[in-house]
N, CA and C atoms as a LAMMPS dump frame, in Angstrom:
ITEM: TIMESTEP
0
ITEM: NUMBER OF ATOMS
543
ITEM: BOX BOUNDS ff ff ff
-5.0000000000000000e+02 5.0000000000000000e+02
-5.0000000000000000e+02 5.0000000000000000e+02
-5.0000000000000000e+02 5.0000000000000000e+02
ITEM: ATOMS id mol type element x y z
1 1 1 N -362.956 144.41 -451.181
2 1 2 C -361.473 144.285 -450.583
3 1 3 C -361.067 142.965 -450.186
4 2 1 N -360.217 142.84 -450.387
5 2 2 C -359.112 141.653 -450.196
6 2 3 C -358.347 141.309 -449.568
7 3 1 N -357.672 139.84 -449.614
8 3 2 C -356.596 139.627 -448.399
9 3 3 C -355.375 140.684 -449.36
10 4 1 N -354.462 140.578 -447.993
11 4 2 C -352.905 141.684 -448.745
12 4 3 C -352.334 140.75 -447.9
13 5 1 N -351.178 140.796 -448.4
14 5 2 C -349.802 140.47 -447.791
15 5 3 C -348.577 141.007 -447.231
16 6 1 N -348.397 141.354 -446.24
17 6 2 C -346.998 142.697 -445.63
18 6 3 C -346.18 141.381 -445.246
19 7 1 N -344.776 141.429 -445.584
20 7 2 C -343.724 140.733 -445.181
21 7 3 C -344.325 139.053 -444.888
22 8 1 N -343.904 138.345 -443.693
23 8 2 C -344.764 137.018 -443.703
24 8 3 C -346.222 137.299 -443.382
25 9 1 N -346.679 137.967 -443.166
26 9 2 C -348.517 138.015 -442.711
27 9 3 C -348.949 138.124 -443.727
28 10 1 N -350.402 137.487 -443.159
29 10 2 C -351.373 138.006 -444.394
30 10 3 C -352.593 138.567 -443.659
31 11 1 N -353.224 139.539 -444.127
32 11 2 C -354.249 140.329 -443.566
33 11 3 C -355.466 140.269 -444.27
34 12 1 N -357.122 140.3 -443.585
35 12 2 C -358.029 140.549 -444.065
36 12 3 C -358.792 141.47 -443.908
37 13 1 N -359.701 141.73 -444.829
38 13 2 C -360.619 142.973 -444.194
39 13 3 C -361.018 143.168 -443.051
40 14 1 N -361.357 143.829 -442.349
41 14 2 C -361.654 144.389 -441.168
42 14 3 C -362.099 145.145 -440.788
43 15 1 N -362.173 146.724 -441.215
44 15 2 C -362.914 147.619 -440.963
45 15 3 C -362.523 148.426 -442.11
46 16 1 N -363.566 149.12 -443.155
47 16 2 C -363.783 149.774 -444.334
48 16 3 C -364.045 151.162 -444.088
49 17 1 N -363.743 151.79 -444.878
50 17 2 C -363.222 153.202 -444.97
51 17 3 C -364.072 153.718 -444.717
52 18 1 N -365.302 153.358 -445.341
53 18 2 C -366.606 154.291 -444.888
54 18 3 C -367.2 154.344 -443.371
55 19 1 N -366.788 152.932 -443.066
56 19 2 C -367.177 152.696 -441.489
57 19 3 C -365.656 153.687 -440.275
58 20 1 N -364.656 153.803 -440.769
59 20 2 C -364.053 154.554 -440.313
60 20 3 C -363.9 156.02 -440.258
61 21 1 N -364.336 156.602 -441.244
62 21 2 C -364.658 157.659 -441.66
63 21 3 C -366.553 158.186 -440.622
64 22 1 N -367.059 157.267 -440.384
65 22 2 C -368.513 157.477 -439.492
66 22 3 C -367.874 157.739 -438.433
67 23 1 N -366.998 156.758 -437.894
68 23 2 C -366.14 156.529 -435.937
69 23 3 C -365.459 158.358 -436.032
70 24 1 N -364.924 158.472 -437.432
71 24 2 C -364.256 160.186 -436.742
72 24 3 C -364.963 161.005 -436.851
73 25 1 N -366.816 160.686 -437.594
74 25 2 C -367.42 161.985 -437.737
75 25 3 C -368.107 162.136 -436.319
76 26 1 N -368.336 161.158 -435.791
77 26 2 C -369.004 160.578 -434.548
78 26 3 C -367.85 161.206 -433.238
79 27 1 N -366.404 160.916 -433.113
80 27 2 C -365.726 161.763 -432.081
81 27 3 C -365.758 162.77 -432.349
82 28 1 N -365.157 163.327 -433.711
83 28 2 C -365.084 164.808 -433.687
84 28 3 C -366.114 165.747 -433.295
85 29 1 N -367.314 165.182 -433.545
86 29 2 C -368.426 166.042 -432.869
87 29 3 C -368.335 166.06 -431.316
88 30 1 N -368.049 164.995 -430.892
89 30 2 C -367.453 165.001 -428.935
90 30 3 C -367.521 165.777 -429.052
91 31 1 N -365.805 165.973 -429.763
92 31 2 C -364.214 167.347 -429.255
93 31 3 C -365.101 168.567 -429.681
94 32 1 N -365.979 168.471 -430.579
95 32 2 C -366.67 169.981 -430.955
96 32 3 C -367.322 170.295 -429.736
97 33 1 N -368.421 169.877 -429.218
98 33 2 C -369.383 169.718 -428.475
99 33 3 C -368.483 170.43 -426.904
100 34 1 N -367.095 169.77 -426.216
101 34 2 C -366.379 170.245 -425.436
102 34 3 C -365.412 171.487 -425.949
103 35 1 N -365.098 172.164 -427.033
104 35 2 C -364.172 173.054 -427.344
105 35 3 C -365.224 174.087 -427.669
106 36 1 N -366.412 173.615 -428.863
107 36 2 C -366.862 175.024 -429.664
108 36 3 C -366.569 176.158 -429.396
109 37 1 N -367.071 175.868 -427.959
110 37 2 C -367.544 177.461 -427.051
111 37 3 C -366.43 177.926 -425.948
112 38 1 N -365.076 177.809 -426.079
113 38 2 C -364.163 177.898 -425.399
114 38 3 C -363.295 179.283 -425.7
115 39 1 N -362.41 179.672 -424.877
116 39 2 C -362.108 180.776 -425.471
117 39 3 C -360.549 180.148 -425.904
118 40 1 N -360.33 178.746 -424.89
119 40 2 C -358.477 178.459 -425.218
120 40 3 C -358.516 177.979 -426.568
121 41 1 N -357.338 178.263 -427.057
122 41 2 C -356.607 176.918 -428.571
123 41 3 C -356.369 176.057 -427.671
124 42 1 N -356.583 174.883 -428.139
125 42 2 C -356.027 173.867 -427.823
126 42 3 C -355.12 173.062 -428.687
127 43 1 N -354.221 172.651 -428.493
128 43 2 C -353.047 171.555 -428.83
129 43 3 C -353.179 170.757 -429.358
130 44 1 N -353.332 169.767 -430.164
131 44 2 C -353.93 168.636 -430.945
132 44 3 C -352.575 167.829 -431.259
133 45 1 N -352.272 167.059 -430.532
134 45 2 C -350.649 166.684 -430.437
135 45 3 C -351.059 165.404 -431.365
136 46 1 N -350.474 165.368 -432.406
137 46 2 C -350.348 164.039 -433.513
138 46 3 C -349.336 163.451 -432.924
139 47 1 N -349.173 161.852 -432.643
140 47 2 C -348.495 161.356 -431.989
141 47 3 C -347.782 160.477 -433.966
142 48 1 N -346.508 160.838 -433.784
143 48 2 C -346.397 160.015 -435.084
144 48 3 C -345.81 158.346 -435.07
145 49 1 N -345.775 157.77 -435.877
146 49 2 C -346.406 158.026 -437.211
147 49 3 C -347.707 157.768 -437.695
148 50 1 N -348.314 157.02 -436.741
149 50 2 C -349.666 156.258 -436.583
150 50 3 C -350.386 157.145 -436.916
151 51 1 N -350.485 158.034 -436.556
152 51 2 C -351.978 158.851 -436.102
153 51 3 C -352.319 159.977 -437.306
154 52 1 N -350.65 159.983 -438.105
155 52 2 C -350.724 161.24 -439.158
156 52 3 C -352.401 161.011 -439.555
157 53 1 N -352.689 159.736 -440.518
158 53 2 C -353.899 159.744 -441.461
159 53 3 C -354.867 160.134 -440.374
160 54 1 N -355.427 159.819 -439.099
161 54 2 C -356.54 159.924 -438.106
162 54 3 C -356.87 161.643 -437.657
163 55 1 N -355.253 162.473 -437.48
164 55 2 C -355.116 163.472 -437.044
165 55 3 C -355.351 164.463 -438.467
166 56 1 N -355.222 164.289 -439.928
167 56 2 C -355.493 165.023 -440.656
168 56 3 C -357.229 164.897 -441.004
169 57 1 N -357.625 163.279 -440.916
170 57 2 C -359.137 163.463 -441.111
171 57 3 C -359.949 164.124 -440.288
172 58 1 N -359.401 163.949 -438.706
173 58 2 C -360.141 164.829 -437.663
174 58 3 C -360.049 166.101 -437.645
175 59 1 N -358.954 166.482 -437.618
176 59 2 C -358.719 168.167 -438.22
177 59 3 C -359.5 168.885 -438.595
178 60 1 N -359.554 168.047 -439.874
179 60 2 C -360.884 169.08 -440.845
180 60 3 C -362.183 168.822 -440.337
181 61 1 N -362.777 167.969 -439.196
182 61 2 C -363.629 168.138 -438.721
183 61 3 C -363.847 168.976 -437.592
184 62 1 N -362.763 169.231 -437.422
185 62 2 C -363.254 170.356 -436.152
186 62 3 C -363.344 171.779 -436.202
187 63 1 N -364.397 172.634 -435.096
188 63 2 C -364.982 173.685 -435.882
189 63 3 C -364.484 175.046 -434.903
190 64 1 N -363.391 174.466 -434.386
191 64 2 C -362.826 175.72 -433.211
192 64 3 C -361.471 176.101 -433.537
193 65 1 N -360.932 177.01 -432.932
194 65 2 C -359.412 177.072 -433.797
195 65 3 C -358.348 175.925 -432.897
196 66 1 N -357.457 175.566 -433.137
197 66 2 C -356.421 174.526 -432.286
198 66 3 C -354.74 174.706 -433.159
199 67 1 N -354.4 174.247 -432.784
200 67 2 C -352.507 174.006 -432.854
201 67 3 C -352.466 172.816 -433.28
202 68 1 N -351.818 172.482 -434.458
203 68 2 C -351.465 171.032 -434.467
204 68 3 C -349.847 171.384 -433.917
205 69 1 N -349.508 170.182 -433.259
206 69 2 C -348.19 169.81 -433.308
207 69 3 C -347.802 168.138 -432.946
208 70 1 N -346.676 167.869 -432.906
209 70 2 C -346.236 166.004 -433.137
210 70 3 C -345.555 165.973 -432.549
211 71 1 N -345.169 164.606 -431.824
212 71 2 C -344.526 163.803 -431.266
213 71 3 C -344.166 162.65 -431.534
214 72 1 N -342.725 161.83 -431.368
215 72 2 C -342.405 160.803 -432.204
216 72 3 C -342.041 159.301 -431.267
217 73 1 N -342.97 158.474 -430.847
218 73 2 C -342.935 157.961 -429.477
219 73 3 C -342.792 156.358 -430.562
220 74 1 N -341.885 155.239 -429.925
221 74 2 C -341.312 154.027 -430.663
222 74 3 C -342 153.013 -429.51
223 75 1 N -342.643 152.041 -429.303
224 75 2 C -343.007 151.119 -428.445
225 75 3 C -343.519 149.565 -429.202
226 76 1 N -343.084 149.402 -430.671
227 76 2 C -343.359 147.916 -431.724
228 76 3 C -342.215 147.881 -432.194
229 77 1 N -342.311 146.273 -432.186
230 77 2 C -341.403 145.411 -433.029
231 77 3 C -342.249 144.602 -433.853
232 78 1 N -342.098 144.61 -435.107
233 78 2 C -343.201 143.675 -435.78
234 78 3 C -344.8 143.608 -435.309
235 79 1 N -345.277 142.595 -434.484
236 79 2 C -346.469 142.574 -434.004
237 79 3 C -346.667 143.08 -432.943
238 80 1 N -345.612 142.774 -432.376
239 80 2 C -345.217 142.435 -430.363
240 80 3 C -344.961 144.112 -429.759
241 81 1 N -345.467 144.738 -428.927
242 81 2 C -345.424 145.705 -427.939
243 81 3 C -344.192 145.024 -427.42
244 82 1 N -342.999 146.122 -427.489
245 82 2 C -341.743 146.102 -426.977
246 82 3 C -341.415 146.152 -425.104
247 83 1 N -342.774 146.805 -424.709
248 83 2 C -343.272 147.004 -423.167
249 83 3 C -342.016 148.338 -423.122
250 84 1 N -341.211 149.199 -423.933
251 84 2 C -340.396 149.816 -423.368
252 84 3 C -341.237 151.157 -424.613
253 85 1 N -341.126 152.046 -424.207
254 85 2 C -341.563 153.604 -425.325
255 85 3 C -340.311 154.013 -424.418
256 86 1 N -339.985 154.59 -426.236
257 86 2 C -338.836 155.248 -426.126
258 86 3 C -339.472 156.965 -427.054
259 87 1 N -338.927 157.8 -426.826
260 87 2 C -339.196 158.848 -427.275
261 87 3 C -338.351 159.343 -428.712
262 88 1 N -338.782 158.776 -429.989
263 88 2 C -338.083 159.167 -431.58
264 88 3 C -337.764 160.336 -431.526
265 89 1 N -338.681 161.557 -431.545
266 89 2 C -338.685 162.964 -431.489
267 89 3 C -339.681 163.858 -430.551
268 90 1 N -339.251 164.741 -429.753
269 90 2 C -339.906 165.167 -429.163
270 90 3 C -341.062 166.295 -429.223
271 91 1 N -341.722 167.116 -428.466
272 91 2 C -342.492 167.787 -428.422
273 91 3 C -342.218 169.363 -429.581
274 92 1 N -343.646 169.29 -430.987
275 92 2 C -342.98 170.503 -431.453
276 92 3 C -343.455 171.812 -431.377
277 93 1 N -343.537 171.717 -429.81
278 93 2 C -344.416 173.146 -429.764
279 93 3 C -344.442 173.33 -428.041
280 94 1 N -344.368 174.522 -427.617
281 94 2 C -344.706 175.106 -426.29
282 94 3 C -346.14 174.695 -425.534
283 95 1 N -346.137 173.622 -424.549
284 95 2 C -347.267 173.45 -424.411
285 95 3 C -347.793 173.849 -422.844
286 96 1 N -346.367 174.648 -422.071
287 96 2 C -346.978 175.1 -420.474
288 96 3 C -348.354 175.575 -421.088
289 97 1 N -349.28 175.044 -419.773
290 97 2 C -350.449 176.405 -419.239
291 97 3 C -351.746 176.229 -420.854
292 98 1 N -351.104 175.393 -421.379
293 98 2 C -352.577 174.604 -422.408
294 98 3 C -353.179 173.15 -422.487
295 99 1 N -353.882 173.205 -422.784
296 99 2 C -355.283 172.428 -423.193
297 99 3 C -354.491 171.058 -424.673
298 100 1 N -354.298 169.899 -423.975
299 100 2 C -353.536 169.23 -425.258
300 100 3 C -354.542 167.852 -424.797
301 101 1 N -354.838 168.048 -426.561
302 101 2 C -355.549 166.482 -426.915
303 101 3 C -355.027 166.314 -427.549
304 102 1 N -354.506 164.889 -426.938
305 102 2 C -353.957 163.529 -427.936
306 102 3 C -354.263 162.894 -428.551
307 103 1 N -353.811 162.604 -429.867
308 103 2 C -354.069 162.405 -431.225
309 103 3 C -353.797 160.63 -431.195
310 104 1 N -354.317 159.436 -430.663
311 104 2 C -353.617 158.312 -431.095
312 104 3 C -354.296 158.001 -432.174
313 105 1 N -353.396 156.988 -432.604
314 105 2 C -354.275 155.802 -434.065
315 105 3 C -355.09 154.834 -432.795
316 106 1 N -353.595 153.97 -432.263
317 106 2 C -354.545 152.902 -430.904
318 106 3 C -354.152 153.044 -430.049
319 107 1 N -355.06 153.067 -429.112
320 107 2 C -354.768 152.389 -427.608
321 107 3 C -354.599 151.002 -427.499
322 108 1 N -354.271 150.562 -426.894
323 108 2 C -353.906 148.847 -426.322
324 108 3 C -353.243 148.756 -424.76
325 109 1 N -352.243 148.556 -424.922
326 109 2 C -352.029 148.088 -423.639
327 109 3 C -351.73 149.69 -422.655
328 110 1 N -351.456 150.832 -423.149
329 110 2 C -351.756 152.199 -422.363
330 110 3 C -350.259 152.583 -422.059
331 111 1 N -349.218 151.735 -422.732
332 111 2 C -348.059 152.389 -422.004
333 111 3 C -347.167 153.334 -422.761
334 112 1 N -348.288 153.571 -424.107
335 112 2 C -347.317 155.387 -424.758
336 112 3 C -348.622 156.192 -423.902
337 113 1 N -349.729 155.774 -423.941
338 113 2 C -350.325 156.972 -422.924
339 113 3 C -349.863 157.459 -421.336
340 114 1 N -349.235 156.618 -420.482
341 114 2 C -348.635 156.678 -419.683
342 114 3 C -347.365 157.681 -420.042
343 115 1 N -346.6 157.243 -420.574
344 115 2 C -345.451 158.085 -421.068
345 115 3 C -345.761 159.332 -421.913
346 116 1 N -346.817 159.835 -422.675
347 116 2 C -347.463 161.083 -422.813
348 116 3 C -347.982 161.667 -422.317
349 117 1 N -348.526 161.073 -420.847
350 117 2 C -349.091 162.056 -419.92
351 117 3 C -347.637 162.206 -418.754
352 118 1 N -346.95 161.142 -418.427
353 118 2 C -345.714 162.062 -418.325
354 118 3 C -344.651 162.929 -418.521
355 119 1 N -344.459 163.291 -420.094
356 119 2 C -343.997 163.742 -420.818
357 119 3 C -344.33 165.5 -420.833
358 120 1 N -346.273 165.305 -420.911
359 120 2 C -347.039 166.678 -421.215
360 120 3 C -346.877 167.472 -419.805
361 121 1 N -346.912 166.421 -418.901
362 121 2 C -347.097 166.691 -417.031
363 121 3 C -345.681 168.015 -416.987
364 122 1 N -344.914 167.433 -417.251
365 122 2 C -343.394 167.345 -417.063
366 122 3 C -343.323 169.097 -418.042
367 123 1 N -343.685 169.188 -419.233
368 123 2 C -343.876 169.962 -420.033
369 123 3 C -344.666 171.351 -419.906
370 124 1 N -345.563 170.838 -418.462
371 124 2 C -346.288 171.96 -417.917
372 124 3 C -347.91 172.036 -418.708
373 125 1 N -348.235 170.906 -419.395
374 125 2 C -350.077 171.203 -419.634
375 125 3 C -350.388 171.36 -418.886
376 126 1 N -351.656 172.116 -418.739
377 126 2 C -352.555 172.61 -417.948
378 126 3 C -353.656 171.481 -418.034
379 127 1 N -354.108 171.031 -419.404
380 127 2 C -355.196 169.463 -419.123
381 127 3 C -354.932 168.688 -420.328
382 128 1 N -355.179 167.313 -419.967
383 128 2 C -354.471 166.388 -420.924
384 128 3 C -355.86 165.688 -421.729
385 129 1 N -356.058 165.429 -422.951
386 129 2 C -357.336 164.836 -423.257
387 129 3 C -356.647 163.848 -423.976
388 130 1 N -357.082 162.341 -423.983
389 130 2 C -356.755 161.762 -424.887
390 130 3 C -358.129 161.421 -426.179
391 131 1 N -357.141 161.272 -426.88
392 131 2 C -358.406 160.624 -428.21
393 131 3 C -357.396 159.709 -428.981
394 132 1 N -358.696 158.794 -429.408
395 132 2 C -358.121 157.385 -430.142
396 132 3 C -358.664 157.441 -431.586
397 133 1 N -358.331 156.644 -432.337
398 133 2 C -359.102 156.25 -433.324
399 133 3 C -359.727 154.741 -432.425
400 134 1 N -358.871 153.694 -432.527
401 134 2 C -358.853 152.699 -431.978
402 134 3 C -358.356 152.389 -430.091
403 135 1 N -359.315 151.906 -429.55
404 135 2 C -359.22 151.072 -428.435
405 135 3 C -359.691 149.713 -428.257
406 136 1 N -358.357 148.85 -427.554
407 136 2 C -358.131 148.099 -427.193
408 136 3 C -358.721 147.528 -425.541
409 137 1 N -360.453 147.524 -425.065
410 137 2 C -360.049 147.837 -423.732
411 137 3 C -360.246 146.883 -423.291
412 138 1 N -359.912 145.234 -423.512
413 138 2 C -359.75 144.221 -423.094
414 138 3 C -358.229 144.269 -422.776
415 139 1 N -357.366 145.395 -423.27
416 139 2 C -356.072 145.171 -422.846
417 139 3 C -355.33 146.215 -422.458
418 140 1 N -356.144 147.469 -422.222
419 140 2 C -356.342 148.823 -421.549
420 140 3 C -355.735 148.515 -419.941
421 141 1 N -354.956 148.454 -419.072
422 141 2 C -354.841 148.228 -417.659
423 141 3 C -354.692 149.505 -416.94
424 142 1 N -354.771 150.892 -417.987
425 142 2 C -354.023 152.188 -416.902
426 142 3 C -355.182 152.554 -416.423
427 143 1 N -354.627 153.811 -415.314
428 143 2 C -355.714 154.493 -414.848
429 143 3 C -356.004 155.914 -415.881
430 144 1 N -355.612 156.002 -416.461
431 144 2 C -355.579 157.354 -416.751
432 144 3 C -356.707 157.23 -417.92
433 145 1 N -357.78 158.212 -418.101
434 145 2 C -358.815 158.008 -419.106
435 145 3 C -358.629 158.58 -420.55
436 146 1 N -359.442 157.462 -421.152
437 146 2 C -359.393 157.684 -422.616
438 146 3 C -360.69 158.285 -422.879
439 147 1 N -360.537 159.749 -423.294
440 147 2 C -361.333 160.681 -423.559
441 147 3 C -362.553 160.458 -424.74
442 148 1 N -361.916 160.544 -425.776
443 148 2 C -362.37 160.063 -426.881
444 148 3 C -362.007 159.28 -427.989
445 149 1 N -363.347 158.031 -428.037
446 149 2 C -362.57 156.774 -428.75
447 149 3 C -363.945 156.756 -429.877
448 150 1 N -362.813 156.977 -430.815
449 150 2 C -363.802 156.447 -432.312
450 150 3 C -365.044 155.069 -432.161
451 151 1 N -363.096 154.257 -432.109
452 151 2 C -363.9 152.227 -432.243
453 151 3 C -363.235 151.874 -431.097
454 152 1 N -363.826 150.939 -430.683
455 152 2 C -363.443 149.83 -429.82
456 152 3 C -363.361 148.501 -430.231
457 153 1 N -362.388 147.906 -430.483
458 153 2 C -361.867 146.669 -431.142
459 153 3 C -361.379 145.356 -430.26
460 154 1 N -361.961 144.546 -430.513
461 154 2 C -361.162 143 -429.775
462 154 3 C -359.253 143.418 -429.733
463 155 1 N -358.834 142.962 -429.038
464 155 2 C -357.005 142.375 -428.84
465 155 3 C -356.516 141.75 -430.216
466 156 1 N -356.458 142.426 -431.159
467 156 2 C -356.013 142.158 -432.402
468 156 3 C -354.773 142.607 -433.498
469 157 1 N -354.33 142.334 -434.11
470 157 2 C -352.755 142.778 -434.412
471 157 3 C -353.424 143.312 -436.067
472 158 1 N -353.629 144.821 -436.341
473 158 2 C -353.931 145.145 -437.391
474 158 3 C -353.364 146.118 -438.443
475 159 1 N -353.625 146.665 -439.265
476 159 2 C -352.969 147.997 -440.559
477 159 3 C -353.814 148.264 -441.089
478 160 1 N -353.79 149.572 -441.524
479 160 2 C -354.018 150.004 -442.854
480 160 3 C -354.565 151.725 -441.799
481 161 1 N -355.021 152.665 -442.914
482 161 2 C -355.117 153.82 -441.953
483 161 3 C -354.653 154.425 -441.064
484 162 1 N -353.298 154.541 -441.238
485 162 2 C -352.211 154.579 -440.225
486 162 3 C -351.651 153.921 -439.7
487 163 1 N -352.114 152.828 -439.159
488 163 2 C -351.336 151.537 -438.727
489 163 3 C -350.527 150.984 -439.635
490 164 1 N -349.458 150.11 -438.713
491 164 2 C -348.448 149.394 -439.883
492 164 3 C -347.976 148.06 -439.441
493 165 1 N -347.239 147.527 -439.954
494 165 2 C -346.549 145.947 -439.43
495 165 3 C -345.115 146.34 -440.098
496 166 1 N -344.157 146.931 -438.96
497 166 2 C -343.132 147.446 -439.425
498 166 3 C -342.762 148.341 -440.357
499 167 1 N -343.494 149.326 -440.075
500 167 2 C -343.562 150.601 -440.97
501 167 3 C -344.178 150.434 -442.518
502 168 1 N -345.156 149.37 -443.211
503 168 2 C -346.115 149.013 -444.012
504 168 3 C -347.306 149.01 -443.847
505 169 1 N -348.091 149.148 -444.585
506 169 2 C -349.703 149.16 -444.577
507 169 3 C -350.119 150.509 -444.169
508 170 1 N -349.413 151.735 -443.648
509 170 2 C -349.991 152.903 -443.356
510 170 3 C -350.909 153.18 -444.761
511 171 1 N -350.487 153.133 -445.896
512 171 2 C -351.903 153.952 -446.511
513 171 3 C -352.324 153.339 -447.028
514 172 1 N -353.102 152.154 -446.356
515 172 2 C -353.764 151.59 -446.926
516 172 3 C -355.162 152.335 -446.534
517 173 1 N -356.095 152.285 -447.273
518 173 2 C -357.49 152.63 -446.462
519 173 3 C -358.833 152.559 -445.749
520 174 1 N -358.663 150.942 -445.839
521 174 2 C -359.317 150.254 -444.852
522 174 3 C -358.237 149.643 -443.844
523 175 1 N -358.823 149.292 -442.779
524 175 2 C -357.91 148.51 -441.827
525 175 3 C -358.49 146.72 -442.224
526 176 1 N -357.031 146.425 -442.005
527 176 2 C -356.982 144.817 -441.933
528 176 3 C -356.366 144.056 -440.67
529 177 1 N -356.844 143.146 -440.619
530 177 2 C -356.5 142.451 -439.4
531 177 3 C -355.777 140.803 -439.831
532 178 1 N -354.896 140.011 -438.742
533 178 2 C -354.112 139.638 -438.941
534 178 3 C -354.865 138.155 -439.462
535 179 1 N -354.583 137.833 -440.462
536 179 2 C -355.616 136.4 -440.992
537 179 3 C -354.618 135.025 -440.06
538 180 1 N -355.394 134.708 -439.255
539 180 2 C -354.905 133.622 -438.21
540 180 3 C -355.027 132.207 -438.998
541 181 1 N -355.723 131.981 -440.311
542 181 2 C -355.939 130.767 -440.634
543 181 3 C -354.85 129.968 -440.998
């Protein structure tokens, strides 16, 4: 793994692909344990665009029936959260009376999670579970529980495996962190 450059920023290797796959295996097993013997068919809600890669990998590991849906929210500009979460595309299925497993690429401040919780409750979801590939516990200050965490990371800006810097870098199979040096 080498350093990469996107626009004006240089990123260094941070989490290797095999380490990401291992983390997804572990989080999928936790979800399977919770839903394997359930009679319900939960909705897997992919939060676009960042969660596409993680959602695809996760779903291949789930051993229960589930329905895939998506929603698109936007809260970042460059490397900073704007603090304002906007809905770019609404829910693609009816969640009334259903369990929804929200699949996020990363949870940091939690603004997106609060917005999703509100949208899903308003749409009548019976139960909401939050699953994230990456979690920044030092940044998160909300009351909503994060049910499934694949990997905890410190508060740093990262790209790759679905995560972007101004829409670039999502296709990298490894995760890179901004190189401050």
